[in-house]
N, CA, C and O of each residue as an XYZ file, in Angstrom:
908
protein
N     -15.907      1.561    -13.675
C     -15.225      1.421    -12.549
C     -15.096      2.652    -11.905
O     -15.010      3.644    -12.629
N     -15.061      2.805    -10.585
C     -14.911      4.043     -9.925
C     -13.446      4.401    -10.137
O     -12.632      3.539    -10.468
N     -13.062      5.864     -9.916
C     -11.870      6.448     -9.906
C     -11.199      6.301     -8.570
O     -11.871      5.755     -7.695
N      -9.835      6.747     -8.231
C      -9.246      6.795     -7.178
C      -9.787      7.656     -6.011
O      -9.519      7.456     -4.826
N     -10.576      8.633     -6.489
C     -10.991      9.567     -5.519
C     -12.563      9.189     -4.916
O     -13.105      9.818     -4.008
N     -13.117      8.100     -5.585
C     -14.507      7.556     -5.012
C     -14.268      6.538     -4.043
O     -15.235      5.974     -3.531
N     -12.939      6.187     -3.683
C     -12.906      5.289     -2.448
C     -11.583      5.644     -1.849
O     -10.812      6.495     -2.292
N     -11.391      4.826     -0.690
C     -10.166      5.158      0.086
C      -8.965      4.913     -0.908
O      -9.064      4.352     -1.999
N      -7.879      5.400     -0.378
C      -6.393      5.245     -1.229
C      -6.214      3.816     -1.210
O      -6.310      3.196     -0.151
N      -5.968      3.266     -2.276
C      -5.489      1.580     -2.468
C      -4.282      1.988     -3.444
O      -4.266      2.686     -4.457
N      -3.227      1.253     -2.723
C      -1.943      0.978     -3.258
C      -1.977     -0.505     -3.771
O      -2.233     -1.426     -2.996
N      -1.682     -0.729     -5.250
C      -1.422     -2.138     -5.506
C      -0.013     -2.403     -5.639
O       0.549     -1.894     -6.609
N       0.714     -3.163     -4.778
C       2.204     -3.245     -4.885
C       2.639     -4.384     -5.713
O       1.749     -5.098     -6.175
N       3.892     -4.671     -5.978
C       4.571     -5.716     -6.414
C       4.098     -5.672     -8.080
O       3.771     -6.723     -8.632
N       4.092     -4.422     -8.788
C       3.802     -4.291    -10.257
C       5.010     -4.647    -11.011
O       6.073     -4.181    -10.600
N       5.013     -5.355    -11.987
C       6.090     -5.662    -12.766
C       5.786     -5.678    -14.327
O       6.644     -5.615    -15.208
N       4.337     -5.778    -14.523
C       3.986     -5.700    -16.062
C       3.059     -4.540    -16.368
O       2.139     -4.303    -15.585
N       3.229     -3.830    -17.410
C       2.440     -2.881    -17.915
C       0.847     -3.131    -17.828
O       0.087     -2.259    -17.409
N       0.478     -4.209    -18.196
C      -0.922     -4.634    -18.307
C      -1.426     -4.776    -16.951
O      -2.627     -4.575    -16.776
N      -0.692     -5.091    -15.969
C      -1.271     -5.145    -14.450
C      -1.328     -3.744    -13.980
O      -2.278     -3.394    -13.280
N      -0.287     -2.819    -14.340
C      -0.379     -1.577    -13.957
C      -1.734     -0.937    -14.293
O      -2.433     -0.400    -13.434
N      -2.104     -1.035    -15.751
C      -3.090     -0.637    -16.522
C      -4.540     -0.837    -15.735
O      -5.393      0.007    -15.461
N      -4.503     -2.306    -15.465
C      -5.708     -2.823    -15.012
C      -5.939     -2.309    -13.738
O      -7.078     -1.970    -13.417
N      -4.749     -2.185    -12.772
C      -5.195     -1.784    -11.309
C      -5.767     -0.119    -11.493
O      -6.809      0.225    -10.933
N      -5.025      0.770    -12.268
C      -5.489      1.959    -12.499
C      -7.045      1.908    -12.896
O      -7.895      2.450    -12.190
N      -7.335      1.263    -13.998
C      -8.670      1.162    -14.347
C      -9.598      0.675    -13.391
O     -10.748      1.114    -13.374
N      -9.190     -0.234    -12.554
C      -9.994     -0.607    -11.358
C     -10.301      0.405    -10.406
O     -11.363      0.399     -9.784
N      -9.324      1.371    -10.247
C      -9.442      2.546     -9.161
C      -8.219      2.781     -8.334
O      -8.220      3.685     -7.499
N      -7.116      1.975     -8.530
C      -6.111      2.263     -7.842
C      -5.317      3.647     -7.772
O      -4.929      4.160     -8.821
N      -5.091      4.213     -6.617
C      -4.584      5.448     -6.596
C      -3.133      5.673     -6.510
O      -2.569      6.763     -6.601
N      -2.496      4.321     -6.293
C      -1.066      4.179     -6.078
C      -0.553      2.939     -6.629
O      -1.307      1.970     -6.537
N       0.529      2.775     -7.162
C       1.085      1.620     -7.658
C       2.569      1.489     -6.938
O       3.252      2.501     -6.778
N       3.046      0.135     -6.494
C       4.236     -0.048     -5.887
C       5.142     -0.874     -6.542
O       4.727     -1.997     -6.829
N       6.473     -0.535     -6.897
C       7.352     -1.303     -7.477
C       8.584     -1.665     -6.500
O       9.054     -0.840     -5.717
N       9.026     -2.903     -6.620
C       9.944     -3.403     -5.752
C      11.166     -3.487     -6.246
O      11.392     -4.110     -7.283
N      12.056     -2.890     -5.585
C      13.550     -2.651     -6.333
C      14.601     -3.376     -5.396
O      15.809     -3.144     -5.430
N      13.971     -4.302     -4.543
C      15.027     -5.100     -3.621
C      15.079     -6.381     -4.389
O      14.143     -7.168     -4.523
N      16.297     -6.496     -4.881
C      16.733     -7.817     -5.688
C      16.256     -9.178     -4.980
O      15.902    -10.120     -5.689
N      16.246     -9.273     -3.660
C      16.036    -10.682     -3.184
C      14.208    -10.915     -3.272
O      13.802    -12.036     -2.964
N      13.412    -10.097     -3.591
C      12.151    -10.177     -3.764
C      11.698    -11.070     -5.201
O      12.189    -10.899     -6.317
N      10.952    -11.757     -4.946
C      10.285    -12.397     -6.476
C       9.552    -11.526     -7.134
O       9.150    -11.879     -8.243
N       9.189    -10.172     -6.630
C       8.488     -9.244     -7.299
C       9.383     -8.037     -7.631
O       8.944     -6.900     -7.801
N      10.771     -8.416     -7.711
C      11.795     -7.321     -8.267
C      11.432     -6.850     -9.532
O      11.005     -7.663    -10.353
N      11.534     -5.651     -9.826
C      11.346     -5.148    -11.192
C      12.610     -4.310    -11.479
O      13.053     -3.576    -10.595
N      13.176     -4.391    -12.629
C      14.386     -3.658    -13.172
C      13.840     -2.090    -13.009
O      12.664     -1.834    -13.264
N      14.501     -1.356    -12.696
C      14.409      0.197    -12.533
C      13.976      0.718    -13.994
O      12.970      1.421    -14.096
N      14.588      0.439    -14.903
C      14.469      0.749    -16.393
C      13.117      0.411    -16.787
O      12.473      1.323    -17.306
N      12.454     -0.921    -16.618
C      11.357     -1.360    -16.820
C      10.173     -0.752    -15.963
O       9.012     -0.655    -16.362
N      10.636     -0.367    -14.751
C       9.625      0.333    -14.046
C       9.223      1.801    -14.486
O       8.113      2.329    -14.419
N      10.464      2.340    -14.971
C      10.198      3.588    -15.606
C       9.607      3.621    -16.756
O       8.946      4.626    -17.018
N       9.690      2.585    -17.685
C       8.610      2.503    -18.991
C       7.253      2.436    -18.364
O       6.322      3.023    -18.914
N       7.057      1.727    -17.193
C       5.759      1.628    -17.085
C       5.055      2.817    -16.364
O       3.877      3.138    -16.522
N       6.088      3.500    -15.434
C       5.513      4.903    -14.891
C       5.187      5.719    -15.963
O       4.120      6.333    -15.971
N       6.167      5.812    -17.069
C       6.047      6.917    -18.069
C       4.474      6.727    -18.793
O       3.901      7.738    -19.199
N       3.885      5.502    -18.911
C       2.773      5.164    -19.661
C       1.400      5.515    -18.768
O       0.271      5.555    -19.259
N       1.707      5.754    -17.406
C       0.480      5.940    -16.521
C      -0.083      7.281    -16.939
O       0.567      8.117    -17.566
N      -1.539      7.451    -16.485
C      -2.333      8.638    -16.591
C      -1.609      9.469    -15.343
O      -0.851      9.007    -14.491
N      -2.070     10.823    -15.496
C      -1.708     11.775    -14.509
C      -2.344     11.323    -13.207
O      -3.347     10.610    -13.176
N      -1.687     11.792    -12.096
C      -2.232     11.635    -10.645
C      -2.393     10.330    -10.076
O      -3.169     10.072     -9.155
N      -1.605      9.482    -10.674
C      -1.274      8.259    -10.124
C      -0.019      8.076     -9.326
O       1.060      8.184     -9.909
N      -0.061      7.821     -8.105
C       1.253      7.959     -7.362
C       1.823      6.766     -7.560
O       1.146      5.775     -7.832
N       3.266      6.737     -7.432
C       4.277      5.858     -7.732
C       5.069      5.566     -6.484
O       5.486      6.515     -5.819
N       5.312      4.310     -6.111
C       6.150      4.185     -4.846
C       7.180      3.059     -5.206
O       6.890      2.096     -5.915
N       8.296      3.254     -4.700
C       9.363      2.233     -4.922
C       9.725      1.648     -3.603
O      10.051      2.409     -2.692
N       9.693      0.239     -3.408
C      10.029     -0.408     -2.418
C      11.407     -0.733     -2.365
O      12.008     -1.267     -3.297
N      11.983     -0.367     -1.123
C      13.551     -0.713     -1.010
C      13.846     -1.369      0.423
O      13.137     -0.913      1.320
N      14.619     -2.199      0.739
C      14.972     -2.947      1.605
C      16.479     -2.783      2.115
O      17.341     -3.469      1.565
N      16.796     -1.997      3.033
C      18.266     -1.828      3.588
C      19.319     -1.665      2.512
O      20.419     -2.218      2.514
N      18.765     -0.693      1.432
C      19.807     -0.458      0.371
C      20.360      0.789      0.576
O      19.735      1.536      1.329
N      21.430      1.209      0.062
C      22.185      2.607      0.201
C      21.304      3.848     -0.238
O      20.668      3.945     -1.288
N      21.396      4.735      0.739
C      20.800      5.761      0.367
C      20.653      6.477     -1.006
O      19.665      6.989     -1.533
N      21.940      6.355     -1.420
C      22.287      6.867     -2.835
C      21.564      6.097     -3.866
O      21.069      6.664     -4.840
N      21.490      4.834     -3.684
C      20.826      3.785     -4.683
C      19.404      4.234     -4.537
O      18.803      4.428     -5.594
N      18.776      4.429     -3.443
C      17.289      4.629     -3.333
C      17.001      5.898     -3.918
O      15.984      5.946     -4.610
N      17.815      7.146     -3.762
C      17.466      8.307     -4.231
C      17.800      8.413     -5.805
O      17.273      9.212     -6.579
N      18.713      7.515     -6.104
C      19.074      7.499     -7.605
C      17.964      6.736     -8.517
O      17.647      7.137     -9.637
N      17.482      5.726     -7.969
C      16.282      4.810     -8.484
C      15.043      5.665     -8.531
O      14.326      5.632     -9.530
N      14.764      6.412     -7.520
C      13.534      7.342     -7.524
C      13.622      8.358     -8.571
O      12.657      8.608     -9.293
N      14.904      9.036     -8.692
C      14.980     10.005     -9.890
C      14.826      9.333    -11.126
O      14.026      9.796    -11.939
N      15.469      8.315    -11.388
C      15.418      7.643    -12.670
C      13.978      7.238    -13.054
O      13.467      7.602    -14.113
N      13.389      6.516    -12.202
C      11.995      5.955    -12.451
C      10.958      7.170    -12.487
O      10.014      7.077    -13.272
N      11.075      8.262    -11.712
C      10.135      9.240    -11.327
C       9.297      8.762    -10.548
O       8.117      8.748    -10.901
N       9.690      8.232     -9.256
C       8.659      7.935     -8.230
C       8.169      9.071     -7.542
O       8.850     10.094     -7.464
N       6.952      8.969     -6.997
C       6.327      9.846     -6.118
C       6.913      9.802     -4.736
O       7.094     10.869     -4.150
N       7.237      8.625     -4.144
C       7.678      8.301     -2.878
C       8.553      7.246     -2.757
O       8.744      6.559     -3.760
N       9.166      6.957     -1.654
C       9.898      5.667     -1.450
C       9.295      5.088     -0.127
O       9.026      5.783      0.852
N       9.118      3.779     -0.208
C       8.917      2.904      0.833
C      10.019      2.194      1.328
O      10.631      1.448      0.564
N      10.393      2.333      2.621
C      11.573      1.679      3.230
C      11.134      0.462      3.902
O      10.413      0.637      4.885
N      11.408     -0.684      3.588
C      10.653     -1.873      4.263
C      11.768     -2.712      4.842
O      11.736     -3.941      4.784
N      12.822     -1.990      5.439
C      13.879     -2.950      6.046
C      14.056     -2.143      7.487
O      13.148     -1.567      8.086
N      15.361     -2.233      7.873
C      15.658     -1.604      9.292
C      16.258     -0.148      9.113
O      17.231      0.308      9.714
N      15.579      0.403      8.288
C      16.179      1.765      8.059
C      15.684      2.781      9.210
O      14.533      2.694      9.635
N      16.502      3.657      9.657
C      16.241      4.641     10.649
C      15.679      5.877     10.472
O      15.813      6.295      9.322
N      15.127      6.562     11.185
C      14.852      7.945     10.956
C      15.809      8.898     10.246
O      15.492      9.735      9.400
N      17.042      8.641     10.724
C      18.191      9.382     10.234
C      18.323      8.876      8.639
O      18.561      9.649      7.711
N      18.149      7.623      8.515
C      18.305      7.102      7.059
C      17.270      7.867      6.190
O      17.534      8.357      5.092
N      15.959      7.918      6.857
C      14.789      8.660      5.880
C      15.080     10.004      5.766
O      14.668     10.531      4.732
N      15.649     10.667      6.510
C      16.123     12.047      6.366
C      16.952     12.275      5.177
O      17.027     13.403      4.689
N      17.556     11.309      4.699
C      18.555     11.425      3.463
C      17.601     11.228      2.158
O      18.142     11.341      1.058
N      16.411     10.981      2.214
C      15.415     10.700      1.018
C      15.104     12.040      0.621
O      14.950     13.012      1.360
N      15.022     11.980     -0.746
C      14.589     13.222     -1.545
C      13.306     13.337     -1.963
O      12.834     14.216     -2.684
N      12.673     12.247     -1.393
C      11.090     12.016     -1.769
C      10.472     11.590     -0.659
O      11.057     10.926      0.196
N       8.995     12.006     -0.565
C       8.194     11.487      0.765
C       8.523     10.004      1.105
O       8.800      9.184      0.230
N       8.479      9.743      2.300
C       8.788      8.327      2.875
C       7.633      7.695      3.510
O       6.902      8.293      4.299
N       7.473      6.448      3.148
C       6.469      5.507      3.712
C       7.664      4.618      4.492
O       8.782      4.357      4.048
N       7.140      4.263      5.681
C       8.162      3.359      6.628
C       7.275      2.220      6.731
O       6.088      2.436      6.978
N       7.706      0.998      6.570
C       7.046     -0.262      6.969
C       7.359     -0.488      8.402
O       8.450     -0.192      8.889
N       6.361     -1.030      9.080
C       6.329     -1.276     10.319
C       5.981     -2.512     10.502
O       4.865     -2.797     10.068
N       6.705     -3.522     11.115
C       6.175     -4.935     11.364
C       5.437     -5.017     12.627
O       5.994     -4.776     13.697
N       4.116     -5.371     12.537
C       3.244     -5.436     13.723
C       3.495     -7.050     14.405
O       3.213     -8.135     13.897
N       4.061     -6.784     15.594
C       4.324     -8.043     16.211
C       5.540     -7.922     17.220
O       6.378     -7.023     17.172
N       5.518     -8.879     18.070
C       6.780     -8.736     19.064
C       6.544     -7.622     20.202
O       7.413     -7.324     21.020
N       5.333     -7.075     20.157
C       4.986     -6.036     21.462
C       5.660     -4.723     21.397
O       5.482     -3.880     22.276
N       6.491     -4.512     20.297
C       7.171     -3.223     20.362
C       6.436     -2.160     19.545
O       6.982     -1.062     19.434
N       5.332     -2.360     19.002
C       4.797     -1.405     18.094
C       4.831     -0.069     18.653
O       5.398      0.755     17.935
N       4.373      0.350     19.743
C       4.202      1.623     20.152
C       5.740      2.378     20.274
O       5.862      3.584     20.062
N       6.694      1.649     20.580
C       7.954      2.055     20.800
C       8.673      2.575     19.546
O       9.464      3.515     19.473
N       8.143      1.608     18.388
C       8.979      1.932     17.342
C       8.167      2.962     16.595
O       8.793      3.801     15.947
N       7.082      2.993     16.605
C       6.139      4.102     15.907
C       6.569      5.384     16.261
O       6.677      6.271     15.414
N       6.870      5.585     17.658
C       6.974      6.793     18.413
C       8.302      7.455     17.954
O       8.607      8.597     18.298
N       9.137      6.609     17.091
C      10.509      7.206     16.827
C      10.302      7.961     15.234
O      11.192      8.621     14.697
N       9.049      7.727     14.677
C       8.935      8.303     13.520
C       8.079      9.487     13.408
O       6.978      9.516     13.957
N       8.592     10.581     12.640
C       7.836     11.875     12.613
C       6.566     11.543     11.850
O       6.435     10.598     11.072
N       5.576     12.516     12.200
C       4.165     12.450     11.558
C       4.231     12.635     10.119
O       3.355     12.200      9.371
N       5.291     13.295      9.702
C       5.326     13.373      8.271
C       5.684     12.110      7.540
O       5.525     12.094      6.319
N       6.112     11.134      8.110
C       6.385      9.720      7.534
C       5.103      8.913      7.791
O       4.638      8.764      8.921
N       4.536      8.380      6.625
C       3.418      7.632      6.469
C       3.823      6.138      6.713
O       4.645      5.561      6.001
N       3.195      5.571      7.753
C       3.605      4.155      8.361
C       2.801      3.194      7.657
O       1.596      3.365      7.472
N       3.453      2.167      7.253
C       2.767      1.028      6.537
C       2.701     -0.157      7.476
O       3.782     -0.648      7.802
N       1.739     -0.615      7.893
C       1.633     -1.746      8.788
C       1.696     -3.160      8.041
O       1.066     -3.421      7.017
N       2.433     -3.906      8.621
C       2.749     -5.146      7.513
C       3.225     -6.213      8.655
O       3.724     -5.893      9.734
N       2.935     -7.740      8.139
C       3.356     -8.709      8.827
C       5.050     -8.696      9.006
O       5.852     -8.166      8.237
N       5.347     -9.444     10.259
C       6.640     -9.586     10.779
C       7.321    -10.517     10.010
O       7.124    -11.682     10.355
N       8.253    -10.301      8.832
C       8.862    -11.260      8.334
C      10.254    -10.744      7.991
O      10.328    -10.049      6.978
N      11.370    -10.979      8.684
C      12.553    -10.367      8.212
C      13.414    -11.020      7.003
O      14.547    -10.738      6.612
N      12.482    -11.996      6.544
C      13.199    -12.620      5.438
C      12.486    -12.209      3.962
O      13.157    -11.831      3.002
N      11.203    -12.328      3.940
C      10.566    -11.969      2.768
C      10.482    -10.311      2.671
O      10.638     -9.735      1.594
N      10.244     -9.678      3.789
C      10.082     -8.259      3.860
C       8.696     -7.838      2.841
O       8.791     -7.123      1.844
N       7.610     -8.365      3.270
C       6.274     -8.095      2.539
C       5.996     -9.194      1.594
O       6.828    -10.023      1.224
N       4.697     -9.129      1.216
C       4.270    -10.096      0.227
C       4.056    -11.295      0.828
O       3.967    -12.259      0.068
N       3.933    -11.518      2.194
C       3.846    -12.980      2.777
C       2.368    -13.537      2.538
O       2.222    -14.759      2.485
N       1.384    -12.781      2.406
C       0.062    -13.256      2.459
C      -0.585    -13.314      3.826
O      -1.761    -13.603      4.046
N       0.330    -13.004      4.702
C      -0.370    -13.105      6.166
C      -0.867    -11.894      6.710
O      -0.308    -10.819      6.487
N      -2.003    -12.015      7.491
C      -2.597    -10.912      7.915
C      -1.964    -10.364      9.345
O      -1.336    -11.091     10.116
N      -2.200     -9.139      9.539
C      -1.632     -8.876     10.899
C      -2.693     -8.589     11.968
O      -3.876     -8.533     11.635
N      -2.309     -8.404     13.259
C      -3.429     -8.160     14.283
C      -4.140     -6.776     13.889
O      -3.484     -5.738     13.811
N      -5.203     -6.812     13.703
C      -6.076     -5.570     13.267
C      -6.390     -4.938     14.304
O      -6.543     -3.723     14.185
N      -6.571     -5.530     15.547
C      -6.717     -4.766     16.823
C      -5.742     -3.669     17.053
O      -6.022     -2.498     17.311
N      -4.388     -4.275     16.908
C      -3.283     -3.581     17.322
C      -3.156     -2.582     16.350
O      -2.808     -1.453     16.699
N      -3.404     -2.859     15.106
C      -3.272     -1.942     13.845
C      -4.358     -0.890     14.127
O      -3.929      0.232     13.857
N      -5.474     -0.882     14.528
C      -6.391      0.006     14.840
C      -6.055      0.865     15.832
O      -6.252      2.065     15.646
N      -5.485      0.401     17.071
C      -4.935      1.489     17.793
C      -3.740      2.486     17.229
O      -3.694      3.662     17.592
N      -3.001      2.050     16.524
C      -1.969      2.836     15.647
C      -2.797      3.775     14.842
O      -2.669      4.997     14.924
N      -3.704      3.138     14.011
C      -4.411      4.010     13.064
C      -5.357      5.187     13.774
O      -5.872      6.099     13.127
N      -5.477      5.038     15.002
C      -6.451      5.999     15.642
C      -5.476      7.160     16.044
O      -5.941      8.273     16.287
N      -4.129      6.914     16.116
C      -3.086      7.909     16.504
C      -2.483      8.648     15.465
O      -1.855      9.666     15.755
N      -2.606      8.209     14.079
C      -1.683      8.623     12.958
C      -2.206      8.130     11.696
O      -3.089      7.274     11.646
N      -1.607      8.723     10.557
C      -1.869      8.103      9.419
C      -1.114      7.088      9.346
O       0.078      7.108      9.652
N      -1.860      5.894      8.848
C      -1.334      4.611      8.442
C      -1.895      4.071      7.200
O      -2.938      4.503      6.709
N      -1.182      3.106      6.687
C      -1.472      2.258      5.403
C      -1.468      0.864      5.853
O      -0.429      0.306      6.207
N      -2.673      0.264      5.847
C      -2.748     -1.185      6.188
C      -2.338     -2.132      5.214
O      -2.772     -2.010      4.069
N      -1.398     -3.256      5.564
C      -1.019     -4.207      4.666
C      -1.084     -5.451      5.215
O      -1.633     -5.532      6.314
N      -0.621     -6.517      4.672
C      -0.618     -7.910      5.151
C      -1.777     -8.765      4.966
O      -2.717     -8.724      5.759
N      -1.754     -9.658      3.805
C      -2.698    -10.507      3.627
C      -3.940     -9.953      3.291
O      -4.932    -10.599      3.629
N      -4.114     -8.791      2.640
C      -5.507     -8.374      2.319
C      -6.192     -8.990      1.065
O      -5.439     -8.937      0.093
N      -7.151     -9.442      0.855
C      -7.927     -9.963     -0.293
C      -9.364     -9.561     -0.419
O     -10.033     -9.056      0.482
N      -9.793     -9.856     -1.712
C     -11.262     -9.345     -1.879
C     -12.217    -10.010     -0.665
O     -13.276     -9.463     -0.356
N     -11.809    -11.081     -0.089
C     -12.593    -11.478      0.985
C     -12.721    -10.955      2.258
O     -13.745    -11.024      2.939
N     -11.434    -10.307      2.655
C     -11.432     -9.718      3.940
C     -11.050     -8.250      3.980
O     -10.723     -7.684      5.024
N     -11.104     -7.684      2.841
C     -10.587     -6.296      2.998
C     -11.836     -5.398      3.543
O     -11.550     -4.531      4.369
N     -13.004     -5.517      3.203
C     -14.136     -4.742      4.121
C     -13.899     -4.852      5.544
O     -13.760     -3.866      6.268
N     -13.849     -6.160      5.983
C     -13.624     -6.274      7.431
C     -12.549     -5.613      7.856
O     -12.698     -4.909      8.855
N     -11.249     -5.676      7.224
C     -10.078     -5.113      7.674
C     -10.316     -3.672      7.695
O      -9.938     -3.127      8.732
N     -10.821     -2.957      6.859
C     -10.970     -1.496      6.832
C     -11.870     -1.094      7.952
O     -11.624     -0.086      8.614
N     -13.035     -1.950      8.212
C     -14.069     -1.624      9.285
C     -13.454     -1.645     10.677
O     -13.772     -0.879     11.587
N     -12.490     -2.655     10.745
C     -11.804     -2.793     12.062
C     -10.752     -1.757     12.234
O     -10.742     -1.122     13.289
N      -9.849     -1.511     11.301
C      -8.677     -0.818     11.518
C      -8.840      0.760     11.185
O      -8.267      1.595     11.886
N      -9.716      1.158      9.989
C     -10.166      2.390      9.756
C      -8.781      3.060      9.500
O      -8.394      3.882     10.330
N      -7.872      2.727      8.234
C      -6.698      3.253      7.986
C      -6.985      4.349      7.029
O      -8.092      4.532      6.523
N      -5.745      5.195      6.770
C      -5.922      6.171      5.760
C      -5.850      5.451      4.433
O      -6.559      5.912      3.539
N      -5.157      4.466      4.181
C      -5.091      3.603      2.742
C      -4.940      2.250      3.091
O      -4.985      1.937      4.281
N      -4.755      1.352      2.160
C      -4.563     -0.103      2.164
C      -3.402     -0.295      1.058
O      -3.157      0.547      0.194
N      -2.814     -1.359      1.188
C      -1.790     -1.812      0.328
C      -2.120     -3.298     -0.091
O      -2.062     -4.104      0.837
N      -2.444     -3.776     -1.287
C      -2.429     -5.194     -1.457
C      -1.394     -5.607     -2.519
O      -0.941     -4.792     -3.323
N      -1.047     -6.870     -2.490
C      -0.144     -7.526     -3.419
C      -0.403     -8.969     -3.533
O      -1.095     -9.338     -4.482
N      -0.003     -9.729     -2.807
C      -0.258    -11.167     -2.937
C      -1.677    -11.470     -3.066
O      -1.996    -12.388     -3.821
N      -2.501    -10.875     -2.483
C      -4.077    -11.089     -2.387
C      -4.615    -11.131     -3.714
O      -5.551    -11.895     -3.948
N      -4.054    -10.278     -4.761
C      -4.619    -10.064     -5.900
C      -3.695    -10.630     -7.066
O      -3.672    -10.121     -8.187
N      -2.940    -11.727     -6.693
C      -1.895    -12.213     -7.677
C      -2.318    -13.737     -8.128
O      -3.000    -14.551     -7.506
N      -1.814    -13.831     -9.162
C      -1.734    -15.560     -9.743
C      -0.583    -16.162     -9.287
O      -0.589    -17.309     -8.840
N       0.648    -15.309     -9.386
C       1.935    -15.684     -8.867
C       2.857    -14.536     -8.640
O       2.759    -13.530     -9.343
N       3.796    -14.638     -7.645
C       4.358    -13.418     -7.135
C       4.655    -12.416     -8.487
O       5.197    -12.951     -9.454
N       4.384    -11.296     -8.544
C       4.565    -10.206     -9.642
C       3.522    -10.335    -10.819
O       3.560     -9.542    -11.761
N       2.760    -11.164    -10.762
C       1.777    -11.357    -11.950
C       0.282    -11.360    -11.275
O      -0.173    -12.305    -10.630
N      -0.463    -10.009    -11.569
C      -1.479     -9.619    -10.842
C      -2.809    -10.618    -11.591
O      -2.766    -10.929    -12.781
N      -3.803    -10.976    -10.783
C      -4.960    -11.694    -11.250
C      -5.955    -10.640    -11.482
O      -6.428    -10.062    -10.504
N      -6.327    -10.324    -12.678
C      -7.239     -9.057    -12.850
C      -8.735     -9.468    -12.520
O      -9.544     -8.557    -12.344
N      -9.114    -10.675    -12.435
C     -10.001    -11.046    -11.703
C     -10.295    -10.604    -10.365
O     -11.284     -9.985     -9.974
N      -9.178    -11.058     -9.644
C      -9.359    -10.801     -8.098
C      -9.066     -9.175     -7.772
O      -9.439     -8.677     -6.710
N      -8.340     -8.385     -8.828
C      -8.350     -6.987     -8.801
C      -9.696     -6.446     -8.688
O     -10.041     -5.754     -7.731
N     -10.556     -6.794     -9.780
C     -11.613     -6.349     -9.936
C     -12.711     -6.680     -8.749
O     -13.588     -5.892     -8.397
N     -12.483     -8.078     -8.163
C     -13.236     -8.200     -7.108
C     -12.982     -7.355     -5.785
O     -13.868     -6.921     -5.049
N     -11.726     -7.214     -5.630
C     -11.217     -6.260     -4.435
C     -11.950     -4.836     -4.577
O     -12.593     -4.403     -3.621
N     -11.871     -4.275     -5.504
C     -12.573     -2.990     -5.907
C     -14.059     -3.070     -5.848
O     -14.708     -2.175     -5.306
N     -14.634     -4.144     -6.404
C     -15.949     -4.094     -6.205
C     -16.450     -4.226     -4.871
O     -17.518     -3.676     -4.603
N     -15.757     -4.959     -3.881
C     -16.000     -4.955     -2.341
C     -15.902     -3.751     -1.980
O     -16.801     -3.283     -1.281
N     -14.741     -2.911     -2.380
C     -14.610     -1.516     -1.751
C     -15.873     -0.702     -2.273
O     -16.379      0.122     -1.512
N     -16.300     -0.864     -3.297
C     -17.270     -0.018     -3.843
C     -18.393     -0.293     -2.947
O     -18.791      0.617     -2.219
N     -18.958     -1.460     -2.915
C     -19.950     -1.919     -2.126
C     -20.020     -1.442     -0.530
O     -21.033     -1.163      0.112
N     -18.697     -1.436     -0.106
C     -18.490     -0.681      1.099
C     -18.790      0.827      1.169
O     -19.451      1.343      2.070
N     -18.272      1.450      0.187
C     -18.640      2.810      0.031
C     -20.231      3.158     -0.111
O     -20.761      4.085      0.500
N     -20.749      2.493     -0.788
C     -22.278      2.571     -1.091
C     -23.101      2.495      0.222
O     -24.007      3.254      0.567
N     -22.566      1.350      0.926
C     -23.322      1.013      2.239
C     -22.990      2.169      3.171
O     -23.838      2.574      3.966
N     -21.731      2.732      3.090
C     -21.607      3.719      4.220
C     -22.214      4.826      3.771
O     -22.508      5.597      4.685
N     -22.594      5.286      2.389
C     -23.327      6.531      2.149
C     -24.781      6.360      2.459
O     -25.396      7.278      3.001
N     -25.343      5.271      2.154
C     -26.609      5.034      2.393
C     -26.887      4.970      4.188
O     -27.980      5.325      4.628
N     -26.032      4.596      4.908
C     -25.926      4.708      6.578
C     -25.841      6.345      6.727
O     -26.726      6.931      7.349
N     -24.880      6.972      6.206
C     -24.821      8.371      6.427
C     -26.355      9.061      6.002
O     -26.995      9.791      6.758
N     -26.681      8.753      4.948
C     -28.100      9.423      4.466
C     -29.028      9.222      5.461
O     -29.779     10.143      5.786
N     -29.092      7.854      6.128
C     -30.306      7.576      6.784
C     -30.105      8.314      8.065
O     -31.067      8.846      8.620
N     -28.887      8.371      8.566
C     -28.858      9.339      9.832
C     -29.362     10.790      9.591
O     -30.222     11.247     10.343
N     -28.849     11.542      8.553
C     -29.472     12.693      8.181
C     -30.875     12.843      7.686
O     -31.485     13.908      7.578
N     -31.318     11.626      7.393
C     -32.845     11.728      6.772
C     -33.548     10.449      7.242
O     -33.925      9.538      6.505
N     -33.672     10.511      8.572
C     -34.382      9.170      9.171
C     -35.638      8.785      8.698
O     -36.083      7.673      8.982
N     -36.298      9.623      7.968
C     -37.789      9.350      7.651
C     -37.821      8.582      6.125
O     -38.796      8.087      5.562
N     -36.538      8.652      5.704
C     -36.478      7.942      4.356
C     -36.326      6.324      4.701
O     -35.707      5.845      5.651
N     -36.997      5.674      3.755
C     -36.930      4.133      3.816
C     -35.558      3.645      3.330
O     -35.305      2.441      3.303
């Protein structure tokens, strides 16, 4: 398998089991996500997440997902688990994000025609994650977003593409949006919080094929005489 530096950034979110974390890393994931919002079917206890994080190899980023939870709780869990970053997936404001002691990823719902206005309120140091609009589930819906609208945002700043990404559509999604990274969850699961290792492998194989194809295209541009 390729390592995380051989393809674009891939975050596998909704990790609840060490065997799924290990498989995601072995396939090439550069980041793992842990959901600490108790209303999510992918919720993981912070102490369980800490044990998984401590078992990971170096240089794997770990991200905690929170939804409208107090800043003290978010910072406390981030410290306890040893997170690399926090992902705010609710109605948090830039002022709230400023209280975070870790780098911030802010989820932005694509829909309703207010994307630009919402995005403009976030400083460039905050990485935006583009996801489907669902105020109840707050992620992991399995629904894709409008990739054309996402592409317009990706052209202006660093974004992570999420929302219904699967082994079957991930290459088209990347080709259309051209994001900094992608976030996958339900598209590589057997059930919420339980990853399907076959689908994980298939996703990274699709990304590897995309990388090889892009390399061949670039090589042909520089050496047109080659067959």
